[in-house]
MILUM-488673 format. One record per residue (C-alpha): x negated, y negated, z negated; residue in one letter; residue number from 1. Coordinates in nm, 2 decimals. Last residue first. Example, Ala and Ser with C-alpha at 12.3 -4.5 7.8 and 13.67 -1.06 7.14 Angstrom:
<tordrens>
<<-1.37 0.11 -0.71> 'S' 2>
<<-1.23 0.45 -0.78> 'A' 1>
</tordrens>
This chain:
<tordrens>
<<0.14 -12.25 -8.86> 'X' 425>
<<0.20 -12.46 -9.17> 'X' 424>
<<-0.10 -12.68 -9.09> 'X' 423>
<<0.03 -12.74 -8.74> 'X' 422>
<<0.37 -12.85 -8.87> 'X' 421>
<<0.20 -13.09 -9.11> 'X' 420>
<<-0.02 -13.23 -8.83> 'X' 419>
<<0.29 -13.31 -8.62> 'X' 418>
<<0.46 -13.50 -8.91> 'X' 417>
<<0.76 -13.34 -9.07> 'X' 416>
<<1.11 -13.48 -9.00> 'X' 415>
<<1.20 -13.21 -8.75> 'X' 414>
<<1.10 -12.95 -9.01> 'X' 413>
<<1.32 -13.12 -9.27> 'X' 412>
<<1.62 -13.10 -9.04> 'X' 411>
<<1.58 -12.72 -9.00> 'X' 410>
<<1.75 -12.58 -8.69> 'X' 409>
<<1.46 -12.34 -8.62> 'X' 408>
<<1.20 -12.34 -8.89> 'X' 407>
<<1.27 -11.98 -9.01> 'X' 406>
<<1.01 -11.76 -9.18> 'X' 405>
<<1.10 -11.40 -9.22> 'X' 404>
<<0.94 -11.14 -9.45> 'X' 403>
<<1.02 -11.29 -9.79> 'X' 402>
<<1.00 -11.02 -10.06> 'X' 401>
<<1.33 -11.00 -10.25> 'X' 400>
<<1.41 -11.21 -10.56> 'X' 399>
<<1.73 -11.36 -10.43> 'X' 398>
<<1.76 -11.40 -10.05> 'X' 397>
<<1.53 -11.41 -9.76> 'X' 396>
<<1.77 -11.44 -9.47> 'X' 395>
<<1.74 -11.30 -9.12> 'X' 394>
<<1.95 -10.99 -9.16> 'X' 393>
<<2.25 -11.20 -9.24> 'X' 392>
<<2.17 -11.57 -9.21> 'X' 391>
<<2.14 -11.65 -9.58> 'X' 390>
<<2.20 -12.00 -9.72> 'X' 389>
<<1.93 -12.24 -9.82> 'X' 388>
<<1.87 -12.25 -10.20> 'X' 387>
<<1.52 -12.09 -10.16> 'X' 386>
<<1.42 -12.37 -9.92> 'X' 385>
<<1.66 -12.66 -9.86> 'X' 384>
<<1.79 -12.67 -9.51> 'X' 383>
<<2.02 -12.37 -9.52> 'X' 382>
<<1.98 -12.03 -9.36> 'X' 381>
<<1.66 -11.83 -9.35> 'X' 380>
<<1.39 -11.96 -9.59> 'X' 379>
<<1.12 -12.16 -9.41> 'X' 378>
<<1.15 -12.46 -9.66> 'X' 377>
<<1.06 -12.30 -9.99> 'X' 376>
<<0.79 -12.04 -9.96> 'X' 375>
<<0.75 -11.75 -10.20> 'X' 374>
<<0.38 -11.67 -10.22> 'X' 373>
<<0.17 -11.52 -9.93> 'X' 372>
<<-0.12 -11.75 -10.04> 'X' 371>
<<-0.13 -11.91 -9.70> 'X' 370>
<<0.25 -11.95 -9.71> 'X' 369>
<<0.24 -12.12 -10.05> 'X' 368>
<<-0.05 -12.35 -9.95> 'X' 367>
<<0.14 -12.45 -9.64> 'X' 366>
<<0.45 -12.53 -9.85> 'X' 365>
<<0.24 -12.73 -10.09> 'X' 364>
<<0.09 -12.94 -9.81> 'X' 363>
<<0.45 -12.98 -9.67> 'X' 362>
<<0.58 -13.15 -9.98> 'X' 361>
<<0.94 -13.24 -9.89> 'X' 360>
<<1.09 -13.52 -10.09> 'X' 359>
<<1.35 -13.43 -10.36> 'X' 358>
<<1.72 -13.34 -10.38> 'X' 357>
<<1.82 -13.22 -10.73> 'X' 356>
<<2.12 -13.44 -10.77> 'X' 355>
<<2.31 -13.25 -10.50> 'X' 354>
<<2.25 -12.92 -10.69> 'X' 353>
<<2.35 -13.06 -11.02> 'X' 352>
<<2.68 -13.19 -10.88> 'X' 351>
<<2.74 -12.85 -10.71> 'X' 350>
<<2.69 -12.67 -11.05> 'X' 349>
<<2.40 -12.43 -11.10> 'X' 348>
<<2.50 -12.11 -11.28> 'X' 347>
<<2.31 -11.85 -11.07> 'X' 346>
<<2.61 -11.76 -10.85> 'X' 345>
<<2.69 -12.13 -10.83> 'X' 344>
<<2.36 -12.19 -10.65> 'X' 343>
<<2.43 -11.92 -10.40> 'X' 342>
<<2.78 -12.07 -10.33> 'X' 341>
<<2.63 -12.41 -10.30> 'X' 340>
<<2.38 -12.29 -10.04> 'X' 339>
<<2.65 -12.10 -9.84> 'X' 338>
<<2.88 -12.40 -9.84> 'X' 337>
<<2.59 -12.63 -9.72> 'X' 336>
<<2.50 -12.39 -9.44> 'X' 335>
<<2.87 -12.37 -9.33> 'X' 334>
<<2.91 -12.75 -9.33> 'X' 333>
<<2.58 -12.78 -9.14> 'X' 332>
<<2.72 -12.54 -8.88> 'X' 331>
<<3.04 -12.74 -8.86> 'X' 330>
<<2.86 -13.08 -8.82> 'X' 329>
<<2.63 -12.94 -8.55> 'X' 328>
<<2.93 -12.80 -8.36> 'X' 327>
<<3.12 -13.12 -8.37> 'X' 326>
<<2.81 -13.32 -8.26> 'X' 325>
<<2.76 -13.09 -7.96> 'X' 324>
<<3.12 -13.10 -7.86> 'X' 323>
<<3.12 -13.48 -7.86> 'X' 322>
<<2.79 -13.50 -7.67> 'X' 321>
<<2.94 -13.28 -7.40> 'X' 320>
<<2.67 -13.15 -7.17> 'X' 319>
<<2.59 -12.85 -7.40> 'X' 318>
<<2.28 -12.62 -7.40> 'X' 317>
<<2.33 -12.33 -7.65> 'X' 316>
<<2.17 -12.20 -7.96> 'X' 315>
<<2.41 -12.14 -8.26> 'X' 314>
<<2.30 -12.09 -8.62> 'X' 313>
<<2.50 -12.10 -8.94> 'X' 312>
<<2.82 -11.90 -8.85> 'X' 311>
<<3.02 -11.78 -9.15> 'X' 310>
<<3.31 -12.04 -9.20> 'X' 309>
<<3.46 -12.03 -8.85> 'X' 308>
<<3.74 -12.27 -8.75> 'X' 307>
<<3.50 -12.55 -8.67> 'X' 306>
<<3.29 -12.30 -8.46> 'X' 305>
<<3.61 -12.21 -8.27> 'X' 304>
<<3.71 -12.57 -8.19> 'X' 303>
<<3.35 -12.64 -8.07> 'X' 302>
<<3.36 -12.34 -7.84> 'X' 301>
<<3.69 -12.47 -7.69> 'X' 300>
<<3.53 -12.81 -7.65> 'X' 299>
<<3.24 -12.65 -7.46> 'X' 298>
<<3.48 -12.45 -7.25> 'X' 297>
<<3.66 -12.77 -7.16> 'X' 296>
<<3.32 -12.92 -7.07> 'X' 295>
<<3.31 -12.65 -6.80> 'X' 294>
<<3.05 -12.37 -6.77> 'X' 293>
<<2.73 -12.36 -6.56> 'X' 292>
<<2.53 -12.07 -6.43> 'X' 291>
<<2.18 -11.93 -6.51> 'X' 290>
<<2.25 -11.94 -6.89> 'X' 289>
<<1.95 -12.06 -7.08> 'X' 288>
<<2.08 -12.07 -7.44> 'X' 287>
<<2.36 -11.84 -7.58> 'X' 286>
<<2.22 -11.72 -7.91> 'X' 285>
<<2.48 -11.65 -8.19> 'X' 284>
<<2.36 -11.63 -8.56> 'X' 283>
<<2.56 -11.58 -8.88> 'X' 282>
<<2.83 -11.33 -8.76> 'X' 281>
<<3.03 -11.21 -9.06> 'X' 280>
<<3.37 -11.37 -9.07> 'X' 279>
<<3.50 -11.34 -8.72> 'X' 278>
<<3.85 -11.44 -8.61> 'X' 277>
<<3.78 -11.77 -8.45> 'X' 276>
<<3.45 -11.64 -8.32> 'X' 275>
<<3.63 -11.39 -8.10> 'X' 274>
<<3.82 -11.67 -7.92> 'X' 273>
<<3.50 -11.86 -7.87> 'X' 272>
<<3.34 -11.56 -7.72> 'X' 271>
<<3.63 -11.53 -7.47> 'X' 270>
<<3.61 -11.91 -7.39> 'X' 269>
<<3.23 -11.88 -7.32> 'X' 268>
<<3.29 -11.58 -7.09> 'X' 267>
<<3.57 -11.76 -6.90> 'X' 266>
<<3.35 -12.07 -6.85> 'X' 265>
<<3.03 -11.91 -6.74> 'X' 264>
<<2.79 -11.64 -6.87> 'X' 263>
<<2.51 -11.55 -6.63> 'X' 262>
<<2.22 -11.43 -6.87> 'X' 261>
<<1.92 -11.60 -7.03> 'X' 260>
<<2.05 -11.58 -7.40> 'X' 259>
<<2.30 -11.32 -7.52> 'X' 258>
<<2.15 -11.27 -7.87> 'X' 257>
<<2.40 -11.16 -8.14> 'X' 256>
<<2.32 -11.17 -8.51> 'X' 255>
<<2.53 -11.08 -8.82> 'X' 254>
<<2.72 -10.77 -8.70> 'X' 253>
<<2.89 -10.58 -8.98> 'X' 252>
<<3.26 -10.68 -8.96> 'X' 251>
<<3.35 -10.60 -8.60> 'X' 250>
<<3.71 -10.66 -8.49> 'X' 249>
<<3.75 -11.00 -8.33> 'X' 248>
<<3.38 -11.02 -8.26> 'X' 247>
<<3.40 -10.70 -8.05> 'X' 246>
<<3.68 -10.85 -7.83> 'X' 245>
<<3.47 -11.15 -7.76> 'X' 244>
<<3.18 -10.92 -7.68> 'X' 243>
<<3.40 -10.76 -7.41> 'X' 242>
<<3.47 -11.10 -7.27> 'X' 241>
<<3.10 -11.17 -7.26> 'X' 240>
<<3.06 -10.84 -7.07> 'X' 239>
<<3.30 -10.94 -6.80> 'X' 238>
<<3.17 -11.30 -6.79> 'X' 237>
<<2.82 -11.17 -6.71> 'X' 236>
<<2.55 -11.00 -6.93> 'X' 235>
<<2.28 -10.86 -6.70> 'X' 234>
<<2.03 -10.81 -6.98> 'X' 233>
<<1.83 -11.13 -6.99> 'X' 232>
<<1.89 -11.15 -7.37> 'X' 231>
<<2.09 -10.85 -7.50> 'X' 230>
<<1.95 -10.81 -7.85> 'X' 229>
<<2.21 -10.69 -8.10> 'X' 228>
<<2.19 -10.73 -8.48> 'X' 227>
<<2.37 -10.58 -8.78> 'X' 226>
<<2.44 -10.22 -8.65> 'X' 225>
<<2.60 -9.99 -8.90> 'X' 224>
<<2.98 -10.02 -8.90> 'X' 223>
<<3.05 -9.96 -8.53> 'X' 222>
<<3.42 -9.97 -8.43> 'X' 221>
<<3.43 -10.27 -8.20> 'X' 220>
<<3.06 -10.20 -8.11> 'X' 219>
<<3.19 -9.94 -7.87> 'X' 218>
<<3.31 -10.23 -7.65> 'X' 217>
<<2.95 -10.31 -7.56> 'X' 216>
<<2.87 -9.96 -7.46> 'X' 215>
<<3.18 -9.92 -7.25> 'X' 214>
<<3.11 -10.25 -7.07> 'X' 213>
<<2.76 -10.13 -6.99> 'X' 212>
<<2.91 -9.81 -6.84> 'X' 211>
<<3.17 -10.01 -6.64> 'X' 210>
<<2.90 -10.23 -6.49> 'X' 209>
<<2.70 -9.92 -6.38> 'X' 208>
<<2.37 -9.85 -6.56> 'X' 207>
<<2.04 -9.91 -6.38> 'X' 206>
<<1.97 -10.24 -6.57> 'X' 205>
<<2.02 -10.06 -6.90> 'X' 204>
<<1.78 -9.79 -6.79> 'X' 203>
<<1.51 -10.04 -6.72> 'X' 202>
<<1.53 -10.18 -7.08> 'X' 201>
<<1.39 -10.53 -7.12> 'X' 200>
<<1.67 -10.65 -7.34> 'X' 199>
<<1.91 -10.37 -7.44> 'X' 198>
<<1.81 -10.37 -7.81> 'X' 197>
<<2.04 -10.25 -8.09> 'X' 196>
<<1.93 -10.33 -8.44> 'X' 195>
<<2.06 -10.16 -8.76> 'X' 194>
<<1.95 -9.80 -8.71> 'X' 193>
<<1.93 -9.62 -9.04> 'X' 192>
<<1.58 -9.47 -9.09> 'X' 191>
<<1.50 -9.13 -8.96> 'X' 190>
<<1.19 -9.24 -8.77> 'X' 189>
<<1.20 -9.59 -8.63> 'X' 188>
<<1.46 -9.85 -8.55> 'X' 187>
<<1.25 -10.14 -8.43> 'X' 186>
<<1.30 -10.51 -8.47> 'X' 185>
<<1.10 -10.55 -8.79> 'X' 184>
<<0.79 -10.43 -8.61> 'X' 183>
<<0.86 -10.34 -8.25> 'X' 182>
<<0.85 -9.96 -8.27> 'X' 181>
<<0.81 -9.76 -7.95> 'X' 180>
<<1.09 -9.57 -7.78> 'X' 179>
<<1.12 -9.21 -7.86> 'X' 178>
<<1.45 -9.25 -8.03> 'X' 177>
<<1.59 -9.40 -7.72> 'X' 176>
<<1.38 -9.39 -7.40> 'X' 175>
<<1.28 -9.73 -7.27> 'X' 174>
<<1.03 -9.82 -7.54> 'X' 173>
<<1.07 -10.08 -7.82> 'X' 172>
<<1.38 -10.12 -8.03> 'X' 171>
<<1.63 -9.83 -7.99> 'X' 170>
<<1.92 -9.91 -7.76> 'X' 169>
<<1.89 -9.60 -7.55> 'X' 168>
<<1.94 -9.32 -7.81> 'X' 167>
<<2.20 -9.41 -8.07> 'X' 166>
<<2.20 -9.26 -8.42> 'X' 165>
<<2.56 -9.24 -8.53> 'X' 164>
<<2.79 -9.53 -8.61> 'X' 163>
<<3.08 -9.34 -8.44> 'X' 162>
<<3.13 -9.62 -8.19> 'X' 161>
<<2.76 -9.63 -8.12> 'X' 160>
<<2.74 -9.25 -8.07> 'X' 159>
<<3.04 -9.25 -7.84> 'X' 158>
<<2.89 -9.53 -7.63> 'X' 157>
<<2.57 -9.34 -7.59> 'X' 156>
<<2.77 -9.03 -7.49> 'X' 155>
<<2.94 -9.22 -7.22> 'X' 154>
<<2.61 -9.37 -7.12> 'X' 153>
<<2.46 -9.03 -7.03> 'X' 152>
<<2.12 -9.13 -6.89> 'X' 151>
<<1.97 -8.87 -6.65> 'X' 150>
<<1.68 -8.66 -6.79> 'X' 149>
<<1.31 -8.70 -6.84> 'X' 148>
<<1.18 -8.41 -7.04> 'X' 147>
<<0.88 -8.33 -6.81> 'X' 146>
<<0.72 -8.66 -6.91> 'X' 145>
<<0.75 -8.57 -7.28> 'X' 144>
<<0.63 -8.22 -7.23> 'X' 143>
<<0.32 -8.34 -7.05> 'X' 142>
<<0.26 -8.60 -7.32> 'X' 141>
<<0.27 -8.32 -7.58> 'X' 140>
<<0.54 -8.32 -7.85> 'X' 139>
<<0.41 -8.24 -8.20> 'X' 138>
<<0.60 -8.49 -8.41> 'X' 137>
<<0.32 -8.75 -8.41> 'X' 136>
<<0.26 -8.68 -8.04> 'X' 135>
<<0.61 -8.81 -7.97> 'X' 134>
<<0.54 -9.13 -8.16> 'X' 133>
<<0.21 -9.18 -7.97> 'X' 132>
<<0.38 -9.11 -7.64> 'X' 131>
<<0.64 -9.38 -7.71> 'X' 130>
<<0.38 -9.63 -7.83> 'X' 129>
<<0.18 -9.57 -7.51> 'X' 128>
<<0.48 -9.60 -7.29> 'X' 127>
<<0.58 -9.93 -7.45> 'X' 126>
<<0.22 -10.06 -7.41> 'X' 125>
<<0.21 -9.96 -7.04> 'X' 124>
<<0.55 -10.12 -6.99> 'X' 123>
<<0.42 -10.45 -7.14> 'X' 122>
<<0.11 -10.43 -6.91> 'X' 121>
<<0.32 -10.36 -6.60> 'X' 120>
<<0.55 -10.65 -6.67> 'X' 119>
<<0.26 -10.89 -6.74> 'X' 118>
<<0.09 -10.80 -6.41> 'X' 117>
<<0.42 -10.84 -6.22> 'X' 116>
<<0.49 -11.18 -6.37> 'X' 115>
<<0.13 -11.30 -6.30> 'X' 114>
<<0.16 -11.19 -5.93> 'X' 113>
<<0.50 -11.36 -5.89> 'X' 112>
<<0.36 -11.68 -6.01> 'X' 111>
<<0.64 -11.92 -6.11> 'X' 110>
<<0.68 -11.78 -6.46> 'X' 109>
<<0.97 -11.82 -6.70> 'X' 108>
<<0.88 -11.66 -7.04> 'X' 107>
<<1.01 -11.38 -7.27> 'X' 106>
<<0.75 -11.13 -7.39> 'X' 105>
<<0.83 -10.79 -7.54> 'X' 104>
<<0.60 -10.49 -7.59> 'X' 103>
<<0.28 -10.66 -7.73> 'X' 102>
<<0.05 -10.41 -7.91> 'X' 101>
<<-0.22 -10.31 -7.66> 'X' 100>
<<-0.35 -10.66 -7.56> 'X' 99>
<<-0.61 -10.70 -7.28> 'X' 98>
<<-0.34 -10.69 -7.01> 'X' 97>
<<-0.14 -10.94 -7.21> 'X' 96>
<<-0.44 -11.18 -7.22> 'X' 95>
<<-0.51 -11.16 -6.85> 'X' 94>
<<-0.14 -11.23 -6.78> 'X' 93>
<<-0.15 -11.54 -7.01> 'X' 92>
<<-0.46 -11.67 -6.82> 'X' 91>
<<-0.27 -11.60 -6.49> 'X' 90>
<<0.02 -11.81 -6.62> 'X' 89>
<<-0.22 -12.09 -6.73> 'X' 88>
<<-0.37 -12.10 -6.38> 'X' 87>
<<-0.02 -12.12 -6.25> 'X' 86>
<<0.00 -12.45 -6.43> 'X' 85>
<<0.24 -12.55 -6.71> 'X' 84>
<<0.57 -12.73 -6.69> 'X' 83>
<<0.76 -12.92 -6.96> 'X' 82>
<<1.09 -12.85 -7.14> 'X' 81>
<<1.00 -12.49 -7.23> 'X' 80>
<<1.29 -12.25 -7.18> 'X' 79>
<<1.13 -11.92 -7.26> 'X' 78>
<<0.83 -11.86 -7.49> 'X' 77>
<<0.93 -11.57 -7.70> 'X' 76>
<<0.66 -11.33 -7.83> 'X' 75>
<<0.74 -10.98 -7.96> 'X' 74>
<<0.52 -10.70 -8.08> 'X' 73>
<<0.24 -10.89 -8.26> 'X' 72>
<<0.01 -10.65 -8.45> 'X' 71>
<<-0.32 -10.62 -8.26> 'X' 70>
<<-0.42 -10.98 -8.19> 'X' 69>
<<-0.76 -11.08 -8.04> 'X' 68>
<<-0.65 -11.13 -7.68> 'X' 67>
<<-0.32 -11.27 -7.80> 'X' 66>
<<-0.49 -11.57 -7.97> 'X' 65>
<<-0.66 -11.67 -7.64> 'X' 64>
<<-0.32 -11.64 -7.46> 'X' 63>
<<-0.16 -11.87 -7.72> 'X' 62>
<<-0.44 -12.13 -7.66> 'X' 61>
<<-0.39 -12.10 -7.28> 'X' 60>
<<-0.01 -12.15 -7.32> 'X' 59>
<<-0.07 -12.46 -7.54> 'X' 58>
<<-0.32 -12.61 -7.30> 'X' 57>
<<-0.09 -12.57 -7.00> 'X' 56>
<<0.24 -12.70 -7.16> 'X' 55>
<<0.44 -12.63 -7.47> 'X' 54>
<<0.74 -12.86 -7.52> 'X' 53>
<<1.00 -12.65 -7.71> 'X' 52>
<<1.30 -12.43 -7.62> 'X' 51>
<<1.14 -12.09 -7.72> 'X' 50>
<<0.86 -12.06 -7.98> 'X' 49>
<<0.98 -11.73 -8.14> 'X' 48>
<<0.71 -11.51 -8.30> 'X' 47>
<<0.76 -11.15 -8.39> 'X' 46>
<<0.52 -10.89 -8.55> 'X' 45>
<<0.32 -11.11 -8.79> 'X' 44>
<<0.12 -10.90 -9.04> 'X' 43>
<<-0.24 -10.92 -8.91> 'X' 42>
<<-0.31 -11.29 -8.88> 'X' 41>
<<-0.65 -11.40 -8.77> 'X' 40>
<<-0.66 -11.46 -8.39> 'X' 39>
<<-0.28 -11.50 -8.38> 'X' 38>
<<-0.30 -11.79 -8.63> 'X' 37>
<<-0.55 -11.97 -8.42> 'X' 36>
<<-0.32 -11.95 -8.12> 'X' 35>
<<-0.04 -12.07 -8.34> 'X' 34>
<<-0.24 -12.38 -8.41> 'X' 33>
<<-0.29 -12.43 -8.04> 'X' 32>
<<0.08 -12.40 -8.00> 'X' 31>
<<0.12 -12.67 -8.27> 'X' 30>
<<-0.10 -12.91 -8.08> 'X' 29>
<<0.06 -12.81 -7.75> 'X' 28>
<<0.41 -12.91 -7.88> 'X' 27>
<<0.64 -12.73 -8.11> 'X' 26>
<<0.93 -12.97 -8.20> 'X' 25>
<<1.15 -12.69 -8.35> 'X' 24>
<<1.37 -12.59 -8.06> 'X' 23>
<<1.27 -12.23 -8.13> 'X' 22>
<<1.05 -12.19 -8.43> 'X' 21>
<<1.15 -11.85 -8.57> 'X' 20>
<<0.87 -11.66 -8.75> 'X' 19>
<<0.87 -11.29 -8.82> 'X' 18>
<<0.65 -11.06 -9.03> 'X' 17>
<<0.58 -11.28 -9.33> 'X' 16>
<<0.37 -11.11 -9.60> 'X' 15>
<<0.00 -11.13 -9.55> 'X' 14>
<<-0.04 -11.51 -9.49> 'X' 13>
<<-0.39 -11.63 -9.44> 'X' 12>
<<-0.37 -11.77 -9.09> 'X' 11>
<<0.00 -11.85 -9.16> 'X' 10>
<<-0.12 -12.16 -9.34> 'X' 9>
<<-0.20 -12.31 -9.00> 'X' 8>
<<0.17 -12.35 -8.93> 'X' 7>
<<0.26 -12.53 -9.25> 'X' 6>
<<-0.04 -12.77 -9.22> 'X' 5>
<<0.06 -12.84 -8.86> 'X' 4>
<<0.42 -12.93 -8.97> 'X' 3>
<<0.28 -13.17 -9.23> 'X' 2>
<<0.03 -13.32 -8.98> 'X' 1>
</tordrens>
């Protein structure tokens, strides 16, 4: 009931734009709470409920919420531990067709018809956003459609390497600067581009392997982009090895999403090699690979995480219990170090910080979220609210407005009662 209280409190929140609750004990009860939130909340643009236990009733509740929602741009539902019916899939397709805001949805579907309906609706929304943005600068729809040209990936790689405005990795639509804006994920107008999105881009799938590799390697020299989204983006071992090279030299990237691809042993080992030398990446997503990798690769990854002092979030399915425990300990060590460093920066000694541990009041947390006040336990990074470390672009630090709520990887969230989690949503 504590978790439920926190979830339901988002019905009245007017500040948080993104919530991360992957692998966060979200069941049908909490999914139904999120459905209620989607019917009333008007600020949330991204919701991650991946790797949970949502079934038919939860999917239908979320679909019901989507029908009434006009602000959510991204919904992640992949990798649920339990199945839902094809009727629920069709219900979700109906909702997406009735929704004009959603541009990204990750979910595994059995119904080919439902999948095609959802893909068409999402592309329709991306096209509408793109044409709206073009119209805002005086470009007619006819001129926009007539302006389609071949993709020059060599020029795109050069732009990324020079930290200039890129064209095809812009959040939202499939056409660079004209692609729609996905809330906190989009790079709009003349603002500095800090997010590169290849996920869901038709042109990325049409690129040659060597063109995709050139774009990835161009991040070795980029000093602007902080987050890259390449989930379900044809990332194989060759591209994973390129990302390993990037991690050895890049010093601005804080979040890298390579989920739902085909990375195997050599790719995992290459990423591990890059992690050993990296000091800025806070989040690495590797869940839901279509192919297996060896337990030796898992131990290699554990070695790398233990040698890394910056990483605080890693999503991946491991067979080796020993590797999993080693990684969890290392990530917790890094979160604790970041938390203590932040406390020290405001004059709080480590001894005082450890002495200040207190029980979690989820009712108060739900009330804070509902009132759009500074929340305590959903802060990006560590497990202790405002003192929890910062995960790069995901953290809510200092006195800044909190726009991201993170439950993923939080021990206290797992310890909350079901109704407390629902109340928070």
